[in-house]
C-alpha positions in Angstrom: -54.3 29.5 -47.3 -51.5 31.9 -47.9 -51.3 34.7 -45.3 -50.9 38.3 -46.4 -47.4 39.7 -45.5 -48.0 42.9 -43.5 -45.3 45.3 -44.8 -46.7 48.2 -42.8 -45.6 46.4 -39.6 -42.0 46.6 -40.7 -42.1 50.0 -42.3 -45.1 52.3 -41.6 -43.6 54.8 -44.0 -43.7 52.5 -47.1 -46.1 54.2 -49.6 -46.2 51.5 -52.3 -45.3 47.9 -53.1 -45.5 45.3 -55.8 -47.9 42.4 -55.0 -49.5 39.3 -56.5 -53.3 38.8 -56.5 -54.2 35.7 -54.4 -58.0 35.8 -54.6 -61.1 38.0 -54.9 -64.0 38.0 -52.4 -67.8 38.2 -52.9 -68.0 41.6 -51.2 -65.8 43.2 -53.8 -62.4 42.7 -52.3 -58.9 41.8 -53.6 -56.6 39.7 -51.5 -52.9 40.2 -52.1 -49.9 38.3 -50.9 -48.3 41.4 -49.4 -49.6 44.9 -48.6 -48.6 48.3 -47.2 -52.2 49.0 -46.4 -53.3 48.9 -42.8 -56.4 46.9 -42.2 -59.2 48.5 -40.1 -58.9 47.6 -36.4 -58.1 48.8 -32.9 -59.9 52.1 -33.5 -57.7 52.9 -36.6 -59.5 53.1 -40.0 -58.4 50.9 -42.9 -56.2 52.5 -45.5 -57.4 53.8 -48.9 -55.5 54.3 -52.1 -55.3 52.5 -55.4 -54.3 49.2 -57.0 -52.5 49.9 -60.2 -52.5 47.2 -62.9 -49.8 46.5 -65.4 -51.7 48.4 -68.1 -51.7 51.5 -66.0 -55.4 51.3 -64.9 -56.0 52.6 -61.3 -58.6 50.8 -59.3 -59.5 52.8 -56.1 -59.4 51.0 -52.8 -62.2 52.4 -50.6 -61.3 50.5 -47.4 -59.0 47.8 -46.2 -60.2 45.1 -43.8 -59.2 41.7 -42.4 -60.5 38.5 -44.0 -62.6 36.0 -42.2 -59.7 34.2 -40.5 -57.6 37.5 -40.1 -54.6 35.9 -41.8 -55.4 37.7 -45.1 -56.1 41.4 -45.8 -58.9 42.4 -48.1 -58.6 45.6 -50.3 -62.2 46.7 -51.0 -62.7 48.0 -54.6 -66.3 47.1 -55.4 -67.8 43.8 -56.8 -67.6 44.8 -60.5 -64.0 46.0 -60.2 -62.9 43.0 -58.1 -64.3 40.6 -60.7 -61.8 41.8 -63.3 -58.8 40.7 -61.3 -57.2 37.3 -61.8 -55.3 35.2 -59.2 -51.6 35.4 -60.0 -51.8 38.9 -61.6 -49.0 41.3 -60.7 -50.1 44.7 -59.5 -48.8 47.7 -57.5 -50.4 49.2 -54.4 -50.3 52.9 -53.9 -51.2 54.3 -50.5 -53.1 57.5 -49.9 -50.1 58.7 -47.9 -51.4 62.1 -46.8 -54.4 60.5 -45.1 -52.3 57.7 -43.6 -49.7 60.1 -42.1 -52.4 62.1 -40.4 -53.7 58.8 -38.9 -50.2 58.0 -37.7 -49.8 61.4 -36.1 -53.2 61.2 -34.3 -52.6 57.6 -33.2 -49.3 58.4 -31.6 -50.8 61.6 -30.0 -53.5 59.4 -28.4 -50.8 57.2 -26.9 -49.4 60.4 -25.3 -52.9 61.4 -24.1 -53.1 58.1 -22.2 -50.0 59.2 -20.4 -51.3 62.7 -19.6 -54.5 61.0 -18.3 -53.3 57.8 -16.6 -56.8 56.2 -16.3 -58.3 53.0 -17.8 -59.2 53.6 -21.5 -62.8 52.4 -22.3 -62.8 53.3 -26.0 -61.3 55.3 -28.7 -61.3 56.3 -32.4 -58.6 57.6 -34.8 -59.4 60.0 -37.6 -57.3 61.7 -40.3 -56.8 64.9 -38.3 -58.5 64.2 -35.0 -59.3 61.4 -32.5 -60.6 60.6 -29.1 -60.2 58.4 -26.1 -62.8 57.5 -23.5 -61.5 57.3 -19.9 -62.9 55.7 -16.8 -62.3 58.8 -14.5 -63.8 58.9 -11.1 -63.8 62.7 -10.8 -64.4 65.4 -13.4 -62.7 68.9 -13.5 -60.6 68.3 -16.6 -59.3 71.5 -18.2 -58.8 71.6 -22.0 -56.0 74.2 -21.9 -54.1 72.4 -19.2 -54.3 69.0 -21.0 -53.3 70.7 -24.3 -50.2 72.1 -22.7 -49.2 68.8 -21.1 -49.7 67.0 -24.3 -47.7 69.4 -26.4 -44.9 69.3 -23.9 -44.6 65.6 -24.4 -44.7 66.0 -28.2 -41.9 68.6 -28.0 -39.6 66.1 -26.4 -39.2 64.5 -29.9 -38.9 61.1 -28.3 -38.2 58.1 -30.6 -41.1 55.7 -31.2 -40.3 52.0 -31.8 -41.8 48.6 -31.5 -40.8 45.2 -30.3 -42.5 41.8 -29.7 -43.1 39.9 -26.4 -44.7 36.6 -25.8 -48.2 36.1 -24.5 -46.7 34.8 -21.3 -44.6 38.0 -20.8 -47.8 40.1 -21.3 -49.7 38.0 -18.8 -46.9 38.7 -16.3 -47.2 42.4 -16.9 -50.9 43.1 -17.1 -50.3 46.8 -16.4 -49.1 47.3 -19.9 -52.7 47.0 -21.2 -54.5 50.4 -20.8 -57.6 49.6 -22.9 -60.5 47.9 -21.2 -62.6 47.5 -24.4 -60.0 46.5 -26.9 -57.6 43.7 -25.9 -54.3 42.9 -27.7 -54.8 40.2 -30.3 -53.9 36.7 -29.1 -53.3 33.5 -30.9 -49.9 34.0 -32.6 -48.0 33.5 -29.3 -46.6 37.0 -29.4 -47.8 40.6 -28.9 -46.4 43.8 -30.4 -45.4 46.6 -28.0 -45.1 50.2 -29.1 -42.6 52.2 -27.0 -42.3 56.0 -26.9 -38.9 56.3 -25.3 -39.0 57.4 -21.7 -42.8 58.1 -21.9 -45.0 55.1 -22.7 -45.1 51.4 -23.5 -48.2 49.5 -24.4 -49.5 46.8 -26.8 -50.6 48.1 -30.1 -51.0 46.9 -33.7 -51.4 50.2 -35.4 -49.1 52.6 -37.3 -47.2 55.4 -35.7 -44.7 58.2 -36.5 -41.0 57.6 -35.8 -40.6 60.5 -33.4 -43.2 62.4 -31.3 -42.0 65.7 -32.9 -43.6 64.6 -36.2 -47.1 64.8 -34.6 -46.9 68.6 -34.6 -49.0 70.7 -32.2 -52.3 69.4 -31.1 -55.3 70.8 -29.2 -57.8 69.2 -26.8 -61.0 70.3 -28.5 -63.7 68.8 -26.3 -64.3 66.9 -23.0 -67.7 65.2 -22.9 -69.4 63.4 -20.0 -70.5 60.0 -21.4 -71.6 58.4 -18.1 -71.2 58.6 -14.3 -67.4 58.0 -14.6 -66.8 58.1 -18.3 -65.2 61.1 -20.0 -64.6 61.4 -23.7 -61.6 63.5 -24.6 -61.1 64.7 -28.2 -58.0 66.1 -29.8 -57.1 67.6 -33.2 -54.0 68.3 -35.1 -53.6 72.1 -35.1 -52.6 72.1 -38.8 
């Protein structure tokens, strides 16, 4: 089985690519040999956009997910639409970039939120303009305005964001790198991707991020909810 090449891992800013159809799936998906579309996972939604055929027809991609063995990525288009594709067919993928860029900004902002609130993360979700993290916090008393100021101060540092890979063994030797209690870094390939915000944060993550924190723009903490005896849900939104 041919694995899908994950172009978004090398360049999260790539908006399109040429690709070859490998297969179609019963649930109305198209598997390609390469993709710029992020597949749903780790709290980040799958990308949407279009597959453009050689005759100019645009087939809308409504979601992107991993296949059953996670080596291939499935672009969901609907059962009738998927049935019209042929393995070996050449197509072009076009990403809904405006939505993706918002997801990247929010995702990177949530990394910074985990620095402002240095507590174990019990859950999270990323939207195209807002997001949230759940924290295991033993004491309440969080202030939205104070958290907003601290978060925007980190954003204003315009710190570079980069990634690198370490081995499973290196991660095991540094368990403090993992902040999330509910979502563990994917294992099995022998290596784990680290995302670094220079001088601020370093943690395993498979998602897409902006190149510099300044690209996030201003954010606001919009809500702090009590979700249990020690669980606090903190929501943020992009100001624009």
